[in-house]
N, C-alpha and C positions, 0 to 999 in steps of 0.2 A: 247561349247558355242561360238556363233557367235561374231566376232570382231565387235565392234561398237566404233569409235572414230571420232573426229572432227579435222579438218585442218583450221587454220587460215591464211589469206594472210597478215595480219597485218594492213588491212583497219580499219580506225577509226570507220567506219560505223558498223562493227561487234560488237564492245563494246556498241556503242550508241544505237543500235536498238535491239541487243540480238539475234544474229545468227551467224553461222559459214560459212566460204567460202565453206566448203565442209564436208560432212558426209560420211564415210566409214561404210557400213553396210555389213558385210560379204564379198561377191564378188562384191557388187554394190558400185559405187562411184556416189554421187549426188553432182554436183557443182552448187552452188547457181548462180543466175543471177549476172554476173560479167560485169563490165563496163570498159570503157577505161581509167580509172585513173591509173596513175603510182603511186602504193602505197607507194613507197619510199619517195616521196616527195608531194604526194597528188596533182599532176597536171593532167591536162586533155587537149588534143589537141582540137581545134576548128573543126578539119577535121574528118569527119565520117570514112574514110578509115584508117586514123591513129589510131582512136579510136578502130576500129575492130581489127587492129594488136596488140594493147595493150591488149584488151580483151583476145585475143588468147594467148598472152604471159603470162597473169595472170592465165589463165585456164591451160596452159601447166605446169606452176610451180606447181600448185595444183595436176594435174595428176601425175607429176613425184614424188611428195611426197607420192602419193598414190600407187605408183609402177604401173602406167598406162602410156599410150601414146594416142595420138588422134586415133590410129588404134583400140583402145578398146572402143571408143565412140559409143554408140548405139542409143542415142537420143540427139537431139539438138533444142533449141528453141531461136529464135531471137526476141527481142522486140525493136521496133523503134517508135518514135513519128511521123516520116515523112516517108511515103512509098516511095517517090522519092529518099531517101537516100540509100535504099537496093541495087539496081542494081550496083552502084559503088563498093559495098563491095564484089560482087560475085567472082571476081578473088582471092581475099584473102581467102575467105571462100573455094573455090575450092582447093586452095593449101593445106589447113589443112584437109579438109573433103573429097576431090575428090576420093581418092581410097577407103576409109571406107563406104562412103555414108550412114551416120546415118539417122534414120527417123527424119524428120525436120518439124518445124512449125514456121511461122512468125506471130507475133501479132502486130498491129498497136495500140499504147496506149502511154499515157503520162508516162514519167519517173520522178523519184522523184526529180531530179536536172535538171534544164533546159539546163545545159551544156552537158548533157548526150544525145548522139545521137544514141546509140546502147547499148543493154544489151544482153548477151548470157549465157545461162545456158546449161549444158550438164549432161548426165548421162552415165557412162561407167560401163563396166562389166570386172572385173579383172579376169585374167586367173590363175589358180593355178601355184604356183611356181614348 
């Protein structure tokens, strides 16, 4: 039987809306759109680059719990309300994804909270132990 389990980040949004930060389904790990909130105290920076760093720290914590790393990421999606905010994030994204080079998409769209300047979701493929 294929393993299927969820991972929570502790975000209050997960309970309020009814979703999991990530779902592990066999060898696949699906990480939901993750924002720049620091979930320990539900704060968020005004700076898009700092939000990007926090997004990736949040994603890294989930990947670690799922026994993955950024090297296992095969797909990444970026959601931003302002297209001009994306280029300043590139150095941070290159640091995390530059070696792996997952398939990537950027979408310009509204986010649920106007303080959010970026949201990132990833899919990873776990390698057997």
